[in-house]
C-alpha positions as CSV (number, residue, x, y, z in Angstrom):
1,M,12.5,-20.8,45.2
2,R,11.9,-22.2,41.6
3,R,12.5,-19.9,38.5
4,W,10.3,-20.4,35.6
5,P,11.7,-20.0,32.0
6,K,10.9,-17.0,30.2
7,S,7.8,-17.0,28.0
8,P,8.6,-17.0,24.3
9,C,5.5,-14.8,23.9
10,K,6.7,-12.2,26.5
11,K,7.6,-9.0,25.0
12,S,11.2,-7.7,25.5
13,S,11.6,-5.6,28.5
14,K,13.7,-3.1,26.6
15,T,11.4,-0.2,25.7
16,P,12.1,1.5,22.3
17,S,13.5,5.0,22.5
18,L,11.6,8.0,21.4
19,D,14.1,8.5,18.5
20,D,13.5,4.9,17.5
21,C,9.7,5.4,17.5
22,I,10.1,8.7,15.4
23,Q,12.4,7.0,12.9
24,D,9.9,4.2,12.6
25,L,7.0,6.6,12.0
26,D,9.1,8.7,9.5
27,T,9.7,5.5,7.5
28,L,6.1,4.6,7.5
29,V,4.9,8.1,6.4
30,R,7.7,8.1,3.6
31,D,6.6,4.6,2.4
32,Y,2.9,5.8,2.3
33,K,3.7,8.7,0.4
34,R,5.7,6.8,-2.3
35,H,2.9,4.3,-2.7
36,K,0.2,6.9,-2.8
37,S,2.2,8.8,-5.6
38,S,2.4,5.7,-7.6
39,R,-1.3,5.0,-7.2
40,D,-2.1,8.4,-8.1
41,I,0.0,8.1,-11.3
42,E,-1.7,4.8,-12.2
43,N,-5.2,6.2,-11.7
44,E,-4.5,9.2,-14.0
45,E,-3.0,6.8,-16.6
46,M,-6.1,4.4,-16.5
47,A,-8.4,7.6,-16.8
48,K,-6.5,8.6,-19.9
49,L,-6.8,5.1,-21.3
50,H,-10.7,5.0,-20.7
51,Q,-11.2,8.4,-22.3
52,I,-9.2,7.2,-25.3
53,L,-11.4,3.9,-25.4
54,R,-14.4,5.8,-25.1
55,E,-13.5,8.2,-28.0
56,D,-12.8,5.1,-30.1
57,G,-16.3,3.9,-29.6
58,F,-16.0,1.3,-26.8
59,S,-18.7,1.1,-24.2
60,E,-18.5,1.1,-20.5
61,S,-18.8,-2.7,-20.3
62,D,-15.9,-3.0,-22.6
63,L,-13.9,-1.0,-20.3
64,I,-14.9,-3.1,-17.3
65,C,-14.0,-6.3,-19.3
66,Y,-10.6,-4.8,-20.3
67,Q,-9.9,-3.9,-16.5
68,M,-10.8,-7.4,-15.4
69,H,-8.4,-8.8,-17.9
70,H,-5.6,-6.3,-17.2
71,N,-5.7,-6.8,-13.5
72,R,-5.1,-10.5,-13.6
């Protein structure tokens, strides 16, 4: 009987343990929370900047142009 080589695309026969899966999920949740916190701070800072620029007489279109230039 001829034995064929294992396919490189075939998944490992070892199934990850429940602890490994929980640890992976924990890492994903922690990363998400850290990035969400950073985005929240950035959004808050941009809102403050928009308010200051409006108070200084800049129009909404000026703010959009500033954002486009700033995000490059």
